[in-house]
C-alpha positions as CSV (number, residue, x, y, z in Angstrom):
1,M,-9.0,-37.9,-108.9
2,S,-8.3,-41.4,-109.7
3,G,-8.2,-44.2,-106.8
4,L,-7.8,-41.5,-104.0
5,T,-7.5,-43.0,-100.7
6,K,-6.3,-41.6,-97.4
7,S,-5.5,-43.4,-94.3
8,I,-3.9,-42.7,-91.0
9,Q,-2.4,-45.1,-88.2
10,T,-3.3,-44.5,-84.8
11,A,-1.5,-46.2,-81.8
12,T,-4.4,-49.2,-82.1
13,H,-5.8,-49.2,-85.4
14,K,-5.6,-48.0,-89.2
15,V,-8.5,-45.2,-90.1
16,D,-9.7,-45.2,-93.5
17,I,-10.8,-41.4,-94.2
18,L,-11.0,-41.8,-97.8
19,R,-11.9,-45.2,-99.3
20,G,-11.5,-44.6,-103.1
21,I,-12.5,-41.4,-104.9
22,D,-12.9,-41.1,-108.5
23,F,-14.3,-37.8,-110.2
24,D,-13.5,-35.1,-112.8
25,I,-13.8,-31.4,-112.3
26,E,-13.9,-29.2,-115.6
27,R,-12.4,-25.8,-116.0
28,G,-14.5,-23.0,-114.8
29,E,-17.0,-25.3,-112.7
30,F,-18.5,-24.6,-109.2
31,V,-18.5,-27.6,-107.2
32,A,-19.9,-28.1,-103.9
33,I,-18.4,-30.8,-101.8
34,M,-21.1,-31.6,-99.5
35,G,-21.6,-34.8,-96.6
36,P,-21.9,-35.1,-92.8
37,S,-19.1,-34.7,-90.3
38,G,-16.6,-37.0,-90.5
39,S,-17.4,-38.2,-94.4
40,G,-13.7,-37.1,-95.4
41,K,-14.8,-33.5,-97.2
42,S,-11.9,-31.5,-95.4
43,T,-9.3,-34.1,-95.9
44,L,-10.3,-34.3,-99.7
45,L,-9.7,-30.5,-100.0
46,G,-6.6,-30.5,-98.2
47,L,-5.3,-33.3,-100.9
48,L,-6.7,-31.1,-103.9
49,A,-4.5,-28.5,-102.5
50,G,-1.5,-30.5,-102.1
51,L,-1.3,-29.7,-98.5
52,D,-1.3,-33.5,-97.9
53,N,-0.3,-36.6,-99.8
54,P,-2.9,-39.5,-100.5
55,T,-2.4,-43.1,-99.2
56,T,-2.9,-44.4,-103.0
57,G,-4.4,-42.8,-105.9
58,K,-3.8,-39.9,-108.5
59,I,-4.8,-36.2,-108.7
60,I,-4.1,-34.8,-112.1
61,L,-4.2,-31.2,-112.5
62,D,-4.0,-29.7,-116.1
63,G,-2.4,-33.1,-117.0
64,E,0.0,-32.9,-114.4
65,D,0.4,-35.6,-111.6
66,I,0.7,-33.4,-108.4
67,T,1.1,-36.3,-106.0
68,G,4.4,-36.8,-107.3
69,L,5.5,-33.1,-106.5
70,S,8.1,-32.2,-103.9
71,E,6.9,-29.7,-101.4
72,D,8.8,-26.8,-102.9
73,Q,7.3,-27.8,-106.5
74,M,3.9,-27.9,-104.8
75,A,4.0,-24.5,-103.0
76,Q,5.2,-22.9,-106.4
77,L,2.2,-24.6,-108.1
78,R,-0.2,-23.4,-105.7
79,G,1.3,-19.9,-106.0
80,R,0.6,-19.9,-109.5
81,K,-2.9,-21.8,-109.8
82,I,-4.4,-22.4,-106.4
83,G,-6.3,-20.0,-103.8
84,F,-7.2,-21.7,-100.7
85,V,-9.6,-20.3,-97.7
86,F,-9.2,-22.4,-94.7
87,Q,-11.9,-23.0,-92.4
88,S,-9.7,-21.5,-89.4
89,Y,-8.6,-18.4,-91.4
90,H,-4.8,-19.0,-91.0
91,L,-4.3,-15.3,-90.9
92,L,-0.5,-14.1,-89.7
93,P,-0.9,-12.2,-86.6
94,T,2.0,-9.8,-87.0
95,L,0.3,-8.5,-90.3
96,T,-2.4,-6.1,-90.9
97,A,-5.6,-7.1,-92.8
98,E,-4.0,-5.4,-95.8
99,E,-0.7,-7.0,-95.3
100,N,-2.2,-10.5,-95.2
101,V,-4.3,-10.0,-98.4
102,L,-1.0,-8.8,-99.8
103,L,1.1,-11.5,-99.0
104,P,0.5,-14.1,-101.8
105,F,1.1,-11.3,-104.3
106,E,4.5,-10.4,-102.6
107,L,5.3,-14.1,-102.4
108,T,4.8,-14.8,-105.8
109,G,6.5,-11.6,-107.1
110,G,3.5,-10.2,-108.6
111,N,3.6,-7.2,-111.1
112,G,2.0,-3.9,-110.6
113,N,0.2,-2.2,-108.0
114,G,-0.4,-5.1,-105.3
115,R,-1.7,-2.5,-102.5
116,A,-4.1,-1.0,-104.7
117,R,-5.6,-4.6,-105.6
118,A,-5.7,-5.5,-101.9
119,R,-7.6,-2.5,-101.1
120,E,-9.9,-3.1,-103.9
121,L,-10.5,-6.5,-102.3
122,L,-10.5,-5.4,-98.8
123,E,-13.3,-2.8,-100.0
124,S,-15.3,-5.7,-102.1
125,V,-15.4,-7.4,-98.6
126,G,-16.6,-4.6,-96.5
127,L,-13.4,-4.3,-94.6
128,I,-11.4,-1.2,-96.2
129,E,-12.1,0.6,-93.0
130,R,-10.1,-2.3,-91.1
131,R,-7.1,-2.5,-93.2
132,D,-5.1,-1.2,-90.5
133,H,-6.2,-3.9,-87.9
134,Y,-4.6,-7.1,-86.9
135,P,-6.3,-10.3,-86.8
136,V,-6.7,-10.0,-83.1
137,Q,-8.6,-7.0,-83.4
138,L,-10.8,-8.6,-85.9
139,S,-14.0,-10.9,-85.1
140,G,-14.2,-14.4,-86.6
141,G,-16.6,-13.3,-89.6
142,E,-14.1,-10.4,-90.5
143,Q,-11.2,-12.6,-90.5
144,Q,-12.6,-15.1,-92.5
145,R,-13.6,-12.2,-95.1
146,V,-9.9,-11.4,-94.9
147,A,-8.7,-14.6,-95.8
148,L,-11.0,-14.6,-98.6
149,A,-9.9,-11.6,-99.9
150,R,-6.4,-13.1,-99.8
151,A,-7.4,-15.9,-101.7
152,F,-8.5,-13.7,-104.6
153,M,-5.5,-11.9,-104.5
154,V,-3.4,-13.2,-107.2
155,R,-6.6,-14.3,-109.4
156,P,-6.0,-17.8,-109.0
157,P,-7.6,-20.2,-111.9
158,I,-8.7,-22.7,-108.9
159,L,-10.2,-21.5,-105.5
160,L,-10.6,-24.2,-103.1
161,A,-12.7,-23.3,-99.8
162,D,-13.6,-24.9,-96.5
163,E,-16.7,-23.9,-95.1
164,P,-16.4,-20.2,-96.5
165,T,-19.6,-18.9,-95.1
166,G,-19.2,-21.2,-91.7
167,N,-18.4,-18.3,-89.4
168,L,-20.4,-15.7,-91.0
169,D,-24.1,-14.2,-90.3
170,S,-26.6,-14.6,-93.2
171,H,-26.1,-11.0,-94.6
172,N,-21.9,-11.4,-95.0
173,G,-22.5,-15.0,-95.9
174,Q,-24.6,-14.0,-99.1
175,H,-22.2,-11.4,-99.9
176,I,-19.5,-13.6,-99.8
177,L,-21.3,-16.2,-101.7
178,E,-22.1,-13.3,-104.4
179,L,-18.5,-12.6,-104.6
180,L,-17.5,-16.2,-105.0
181,I,-20.1,-16.7,-108.1
182,S,-19.0,-13.2,-109.5
183,L,-15.4,-14.8,-109.3
184,N,-16.5,-17.8,-111.3
185,Q,-18.3,-16.4,-114.0
186,R,-16.2,-13.2,-114.4
187,E,-12.7,-14.4,-114.4
188,G,-13.6,-18.3,-115.2
189,T,-12.3,-19.5,-111.7
190,T,-12.9,-23.4,-111.0
191,L,-14.6,-23.1,-107.4
192,V,-14.6,-26.3,-105.4
193,L,-16.2,-25.6,-101.8
194,V,-16.9,-27.7,-98.7
195,T,-20.1,-26.6,-97.2
196,H,-23.1,-27.4,-95.1
197,D,-25.0,-24.3,-96.2
198,P,-27.8,-25.1,-98.5
199,A,-28.1,-21.7,-100.0
200,L,-24.6,-21.8,-101.2
201,S,-24.7,-25.5,-102.5
202,A,-27.9,-24.7,-104.4
203,R,-25.9,-22.2,-106.4
204,A,-23.1,-24.4,-107.4
205,S,-23.3,-26.1,-111.0
206,R,-22.7,-29.6,-109.4
207,R,-22.8,-31.1,-106.0
208,I,-20.7,-34.0,-105.0
209,V,-21.9,-35.8,-101.8
210,L,-19.3,-37.7,-99.5
211,R,-20.4,-40.6,-96.8
212,D,-17.7,-42.6,-95.1
213,G,-15.1,-41.7,-97.3
214,L,-17.0,-42.6,-100.6
215,V,-18.8,-40.5,-103.2
216,V,-22.5,-41.5,-102.9
217,S,-23.8,-38.8,-105.6
218,E,-22.8,-36.4,-108.0
């Protein structure tokens, strides 16, 4: 990330959310992005995922400037390289838990037995018995675990997560933390997580703290 800014224009004035972000994340790192509410953490994560464009600056991923890609190109890149866990889950209400987890595999035309992989992931997050349930039939914590399983589905080289343990009790939060660390260590997945959870951030290899749209410590 180089010179990254993000501003929005309201009816009366301009709001500067990010005010010049510069840092590098190495392949295989586990980075926790922290800071008070309103510091720009979730905005930064959305920019890294290509879900929004910065006002100025560049994001270079594997040598490619992703800020110059079209929406279709960015969608293809996400399918190959980036898993994302949203704070608000974003499960499709008309699909079962298993079908939601399977979706990235089908969208990317994956090879092999996708359904077996989906069930393996649901078992790993403790939801194999709920695989035929729809999101409305699941608690918030269960939906978060389905969303996490979905993000793992295509073994992304990079996983971005916005408060992945924020809606979980301590037992399930610890379980998800161990899954994330296992993914990082076993498969070399680069983890970039926005979190307020001290237990999660303590396990990260590096913490980046934002305040008022700026990096105040790395």
